[in-house]
Backbone bond lengths (Angstrom), bond angles and torsions (degrees), N, CA, C in turn:
res aa  C-N    CA-C-N  psi(-1)  N-CA   C-N-CA  omega(-1)  CA-C   N-CA-C  phi
1 M - - - 1.482 - - 1.554 105.62 -
2 S 1.341 113.86 129.90 1.528 124.15 -177.12 1.606 104.86 -66.27
3 T 1.325 110.54 160.13 1.483 115.78 177.14 1.480 114.36 -54.70
4 G 1.382 116.69 -43.88 1.458 123.46 -177.30 1.517 103.93 -65.39
5 H 1.227 124.47 -43.93 1.426 119.64 -173.62 1.651 108.39 -75.13
6 Q 1.230 113.22 -25.60 1.560 114.39 176.06 1.612 105.69 -69.21
7 E 1.214 119.98 -36.28 1.557 122.90 178.52 1.453 110.96 -64.78
8 L 1.491 111.05 -43.25 1.514 117.53 -178.55 1.592 110.60 -67.14
9 Q 1.360 114.15 -33.29 1.484 119.65 -177.01 1.506 107.22 -72.74
10 A 1.311 118.57 -40.91 1.417 122.50 175.19 1.560 112.29 -58.81
11 L 1.386 115.59 -44.46 1.599 120.41 174.43 1.512 108.10 -58.42
12 L 1.280 116.29 -40.99 1.512 123.04 -177.36 1.594 105.63 -58.59
13 E 1.324 111.05 -57.53 1.454 114.10 -169.39 1.584 107.03 -64.50
14 A 1.307 119.39 -34.85 1.369 125.85 -175.47 1.643 111.69 -67.43
15 D 1.349 109.21 -26.48 1.515 118.38 -173.40 1.489 111.69 -96.67
16 V 1.255 119.10 -2.13 1.476 121.58 172.75 1.548 110.18 -71.30
17 R 1.303 112.88 120.56 1.486 124.26 -177.90 1.467 108.38 -137.53
18 E 1.278 110.35 109.32 1.514 121.02 178.71 1.594 107.03 -54.96
19 G 1.182 117.97 126.38 1.572 122.85 172.43 1.490 110.67 82.38
20 A 1.315 122.23 -3.47 1.462 124.72 171.32 1.551 112.00 -70.98
21 G 1.295 118.24 143.66 1.505 119.99 172.29 1.512 112.83 -75.12
22 T 1.200 117.34 157.17 1.454 123.13 -178.13 1.588 112.92 -59.74
23 R 1.355 110.84 -32.13 1.518 117.57 -173.76 1.473 105.97 -77.79
24 S 1.318 122.62 -8.56 1.518 118.50 178.46 1.523 111.17 -103.66
25 A 1.296 116.66 0.54 1.480 122.16 173.01 1.525 112.38 -70.90
26 K 1.342 112.96 136.39 1.485 119.36 -177.44 1.582 110.02 -77.86
27 L 1.167 120.13 -11.56 1.579 126.53 167.40 1.354 117.75 -113.00
28 K 1.318 114.00 145.98 1.426 121.90 -175.43 1.395 116.10 -128.93
29 W 1.217 124.37 140.81 1.534 126.41 178.13 1.475 104.06 -120.91
30 V 1.427 111.45 135.80 1.497 118.18 176.21 1.570 103.23 -146.75
31 I 1.319 107.43 153.80 1.475 115.19 178.62 1.726 95.64 -128.36
32 V 1.241 111.50 130.87 1.509 120.93 176.33 1.559 107.54 -112.42
33 A 1.372 113.53 117.59 1.512 119.59 -173.34 1.580 110.64 -113.68
34 D 1.201 117.47 149.66 1.368 124.02 178.35 1.643 100.63 -72.94
35 Q 1.400 114.26 112.85 1.490 116.73 -175.49 1.559 113.30 -74.81
36 S 1.441 118.10 -9.15 1.414 115.11 172.82 1.449 123.11 -79.93
37 L 1.384 114.43 -6.27 1.390 127.15 -178.87 1.601 104.74 -80.95
38 G 1.361 111.58 145.83 1.433 117.60 177.22 1.515 114.56 -58.23
39 A 1.236 118.87 167.22 1.569 122.71 -179.88 1.523 106.30 -61.26
40 G 1.347 120.58 -44.75 1.512 112.58 -174.86 1.530 113.01 -66.64
41 L 1.237 121.02 -35.52 1.465 118.54 -178.09 1.517 107.53 -69.39
42 V 1.264 119.98 -44.39 1.413 123.87 175.38 1.504 114.59 -58.44
43 A 1.346 114.10 -42.01 1.521 118.55 174.45 1.479 112.80 -61.55
44 N 1.299 120.67 -43.41 1.384 132.89 179.46 1.556 105.85 -61.26
45 A 1.335 119.68 -51.46 1.437 125.16 -168.50 1.560 104.95 -63.75
46 T 1.398 111.61 -47.63 1.485 112.00 -169.06 1.527 107.92 -75.46
47 A 1.317 123.70 -33.09 1.525 123.06 171.71 1.566 110.58 -60.88
48 C 1.230 119.61 -44.01 1.520 120.17 179.55 1.425 110.58 -65.78
49 L 1.447 122.72 -40.09 1.335 125.32 176.57 1.609 111.92 -64.57
50 G 1.329 113.88 -44.63 1.466 115.61 168.39 1.477 120.41 -49.93
51 A 1.240 114.01 -42.01 1.530 121.50 175.41 1.563 111.24 -65.37
52 A 1.360 115.93 -40.04 1.338 124.78 177.56 1.520 114.76 -56.57
53 V 1.371 114.42 -48.32 1.345 128.28 -176.22 1.592 107.48 -68.50
54 A 1.304 111.82 -51.42 1.574 116.63 -178.20 1.551 107.40 -60.17
55 A 1.317 122.26 -35.49 1.419 123.69 -175.27 1.611 109.44 -66.80
56 V 1.296 113.53 -35.43 1.442 117.61 -171.03 1.601 110.37 -95.75
57 L 1.416 113.30 -30.73 1.402 122.11 -171.83 1.644 108.49 -119.33
58 P 1.269 123.64 53.24 1.467 118.11 -168.25 1.473 117.99 -57.77
59 G 1.364 115.14 -15.96 1.479 121.02 168.25 1.384 119.53 -57.23
60 V 1.335 119.79 -21.56 1.370 125.14 -172.13 1.650 107.64 -74.05
61 V 1.298 118.42 -21.27 1.420 123.68 -174.13 1.547 103.69 -101.01
62 G 1.365 109.42 129.22 1.513 119.69 175.99 1.481 109.25 -73.91
63 G 1.411 119.67 167.22 1.335 125.07 173.59 1.490 119.05 -65.21
64 E 1.314 118.21 176.40 1.400 121.16 175.02 1.446 108.72 -62.06
65 V 1.436 117.57 158.75 1.380 121.84 178.63 1.617 106.48 -135.04
66 V 1.193 113.39 141.77 1.620 119.86 -177.89 1.428 113.00 -107.51
67 D 1.266 116.00 127.53 1.501 113.39 178.71 1.518 113.20 -85.31
68 A 1.405 126.10 179.91 1.441 126.21 -173.07 1.457 112.07 -66.28
69 D 1.385 120.72 -16.30 1.382 120.11 174.97 1.556 115.78 -92.57
70 G 1.329 114.24 6.57 1.427 117.87 174.12 1.606 110.69 91.31
71 Q 1.475 113.97 -3.33 1.531 113.47 178.20 1.417 110.38 -74.94
72 T 1.418 115.94 139.96 1.453 123.13 177.74 1.592 111.50 -90.78
73 H 1.274 110.51 138.26 1.458 116.18 -180.00 1.464 106.23 -121.36
74 A 1.366 117.82 142.34 1.512 122.98 -178.36 1.502 109.21 -61.76
75 G 1.363 116.51 157.70 1.390 119.74 -176.74 1.573 102.74 -81.74
76 L 1.387 115.43 151.64 1.337 128.08 178.58 1.557 111.00 -117.33
77 P 1.293 120.34 167.06 1.455 122.61 176.18 1.371 113.66 -58.03
78 W 1.361 122.96 114.98 1.571 122.34 -170.59 1.606 105.93 -78.39
79 S 1.436 116.75 -15.72 1.511 117.28 176.57 1.521 110.48 -85.19
80 G 1.327 121.24 -10.17 1.430 125.48 -161.61 1.545 114.30 63.66
81 V 1.198 116.30 178.86 1.445 123.18 -176.66 1.445 108.07 -147.95
82 S 1.212 126.47 122.10 1.426 133.41 175.20 1.499 114.14 -86.04
83 I 1.348 123.67 121.66 1.302 120.95 -179.86 1.627 103.85 -99.66
84 L 1.327 115.59 118.05 1.442 119.73 -177.71 1.571 113.95 -108.67
85 G 1.208 115.57 160.62 1.510 117.31 -177.20 1.550 111.79 -122.93
86 G 1.318 117.38 141.80 1.375 125.25 178.99 1.533 107.46 -157.36
87 D 1.377 114.35 176.51 1.437 111.82 -177.38 1.654 106.50 -98.54
88 A 1.234 124.38 170.06 1.467 129.62 -171.13 1.447 106.17 -53.89
89 A 1.247 132.03 -41.26 1.335 132.34 177.37 1.646 114.17 -62.28
90 K 1.298 114.44 -38.21 1.426 123.54 173.36 1.483 114.41 -67.16
91 V 1.270 115.59 -46.60 1.474 120.23 171.38 1.555 114.20 -54.62
92 R 1.278 117.52 -44.29 1.454 120.53 -178.51 1.556 106.27 -71.61
93 E 1.342 119.81 -42.98 1.528 120.02 -176.70 1.575 106.75 -58.96
94 I 1.377 115.83 -45.69 1.379 118.27 -171.28 1.658 109.51 -69.79
95 R 1.366 114.40 -36.41 1.455 121.12 172.61 1.476 109.41 -54.47
96 T 1.353 113.64 -52.31 1.574 115.53 -171.43 1.431 112.85 -69.62
97 K 1.316 116.35 -39.01 1.559 119.11 171.56 1.507 111.76 -61.85
98 A 1.234 118.20 -44.83 1.596 119.32 178.39 1.433 115.73 -68.20
99 M 1.321 117.23 -25.61 1.549 117.66 172.64 1.353 111.20 -70.36
100 S 1.429 124.89 -30.79 1.424 121.24 174.91 1.468 119.24 -86.24
101 K 1.301 117.06 5.34 1.532 118.65 173.90 1.577 110.77 -92.48
102 E 1.277 116.89 144.22 1.378 126.66 168.69 1.483 114.91 -75.65
103 G 1.216 121.31 138.94 1.502 120.10 171.89 1.514 114.81 89.05
104 L 1.340 117.97 14.22 1.446 122.04 178.66 1.438 110.94 -116.56
105 F 1.294 123.07 150.84 1.508 129.27 167.34 1.462 104.37 -103.67
106 V 1.354 116.50 124.94 1.468 121.09 -178.88 1.541 106.26 -125.43
107 A 1.309 118.98 128.94 1.483 128.14 172.86 1.422 107.27 -124.67
108 D 1.335 121.30 144.72 1.407 121.68 178.45 1.416 110.47 -136.31
109 M 1.399 120.43 155.84 1.429 129.13 -178.45 1.640 101.08 -121.82
110 S 1.277 115.79 112.24 1.404 126.53 -176.93 1.746 104.75 -100.05
111 K 1.283 106.59 160.32 1.560 114.82 -179.96 1.567 101.14 -56.37
112 H 1.322 117.26 -47.73 1.515 123.75 -178.20 1.576 109.15 -42.90
113 A 1.321 116.90 -49.49 1.496 124.53 177.25 1.427 107.23 -53.79
114 Q 1.346 121.83 -58.95 1.429 125.07 -170.22 1.467 108.59 -63.62
115 A 1.341 123.64 -33.50 1.480 126.12 -172.77 1.528 112.75 -85.29
116 S 1.335 117.07 -18.37 1.448 119.97 -175.12 1.580 110.71 -76.94
117 R 1.271 106.26 146.92 1.596 109.73 -176.70 1.578 108.80 -108.23
118 S 1.444 117.62 1.58 1.442 121.29 171.74 1.505 104.58 -153.22
119 Y 1.352 112.28 165.96 1.434 119.08 177.56 1.540 112.18 -66.79
120 E 1.310 117.62 -34.22 1.404 123.22 -175.52 1.615 103.87 -70.88
121 E 1.257 116.59 -40.13 1.393 116.77 176.75 1.398 116.09 -62.49
122 Y 1.365 116.50 -43.71 1.485 124.31 172.40 1.573 111.43 -54.81
123 R 1.304 111.53 -49.41 1.475 121.55 -174.92 1.519 105.42 -60.79
124 A 1.392 124.71 -49.29 1.383 133.88 -174.89 1.580 104.20 -63.27
125 G 1.395 114.69 -50.57 1.632 116.61 -179.29 1.471 112.16 -55.90
126 L 1.255 114.98 -43.56 1.471 122.21 -173.95 1.452 110.70 -71.39
127 G 1.415 116.32 -38.10 1.430 122.28 179.45 1.553 114.16 -69.11
128 S 1.260 120.24 -21.11 1.399 124.49 -177.11 1.538 112.37 -108.27
129 T 1.464 116.96 9.33 1.476 122.34 -179.67 1.477 104.18 -119.95
130 D 1.422 111.86 132.90 1.477 118.23 173.82 1.579 104.37 -75.95
131 E 1.293 109.52 143.34 1.499 121.30 -179.28 1.567 109.56 -47.24
132 S 1.268 116.73 -44.99 1.497 118.90 -175.20 1.563 111.41 -64.22
133 E 1.227 117.86 -18.33 1.427 129.40 -179.15 1.557 113.17 -90.25
134 L 1.425 120.08 -9.16 1.376 120.02 -176.22 1.536 115.12 -87.40
135 S 1.233 115.76 142.62 1.578 119.26 177.84 1.488 110.32 -102.56
136 Y 1.226 113.60 114.24 1.532 117.68 178.18 1.499 114.50 -84.34
137 Y 1.342 116.08 135.13 1.479 119.83 176.33 1.414 105.21 -94.74
138 A 1.381 121.57 -36.94 1.385 120.94 -174.23 1.544 110.24 -157.79
139 V 1.364 116.20 153.47 1.525 119.23 173.92 1.578 109.07 -136.26
140 S 1.310 112.68 138.41 1.405 121.54 179.18 1.551 108.01 -106.07
141 I 1.296 118.37 139.57 1.480 124.12 175.95 1.537 109.12 -133.85
142 V 1.274 117.76 138.85 1.522 125.55 177.55 1.500 96.14 -133.80
143 G 1.366 109.26 134.35 1.592 112.03 169.66 1.575 105.28 168.61
144 P 1.296 106.80 -175.23 1.665 109.59 -176.74 1.492 107.07 -56.67
145 R 1.283 110.73 138.84 1.589 125.50 178.25 1.514 115.23 -38.56
146 N 1.456 109.56 -50.27 1.425 116.30 -173.05 1.535 110.08 -64.94
147 K 1.413 114.58 -43.95 1.430 116.61 -179.48 1.492 117.71 -66.00
148 V 1.353 113.24 -33.85 1.555 120.61 -177.97 1.507 103.27 -75.28
149 D 1.429 118.09 -44.70 1.410 116.05 178.80 1.570 113.69 -57.66
150 K 1.151 118.99 -39.98 1.531 123.48 -176.47 1.590 102.00 -64.88
151 L 1.304 127.95 -36.21 1.421 122.85 -175.14 1.579 110.05 -81.18
152 V 1.396 118.62 -25.54 1.496 114.25 -167.32 1.585 102.69 -123.43
153 G 1.257 120.77 4.23 1.529 120.90 -179.18 1.540 112.41 -47.20
154 G 1.229 119.08 125.65 1.518 120.97 175.40 1.411 115.50 96.17
155 L 1.457 114.15 -8.77 1.587 110.76 178.96 1.506 105.80 -79.89
156 P 1.286 116.92 149.26 1.419 126.64 178.18 1.585 107.39 -81.16
157 L 1.465 108.13 151.55 1.548 113.84 163.51 1.419 109.53 -58.79
158 L 1.273 116.29 142.17 1.481 123.36 177.85 1.602 104.69 -78.08
159 R 1.389 113.95 126.79 1.453 119.28 -175.93 1.406 109.71 -112.52
């Protein structure tokens, strides 16, 4: 884990407060998806980005929960995650701005990732494509609430 991610993980762990509402959390997690994509592509992109965040920032996922019958349910993000919509240009703009900010974790899902049939194909496709040529389907951002809000303020929830 990089130093920046370690600092963000420490902030995540310090921000976990049992019983506190997600709006009172100091950290915020959003995914901005291209709303012109079909539901299947958006669902796939957001699921993959959720996995990417959880792999790098495991503190974003709460512990297991047991129901009244004793059945165990996997932990979910204690902070919640807002899925917001924008057009392709807005997704790119937000990603570009987020990449230039300190203290944010940014993961993206490109058209290359969706179209690849293997991880090697994805790696090769990205490795041979300039960033300016990539089409982003979605971007995930985790960081201090005020920084994230400045990036995504005014975007609607994806419906």
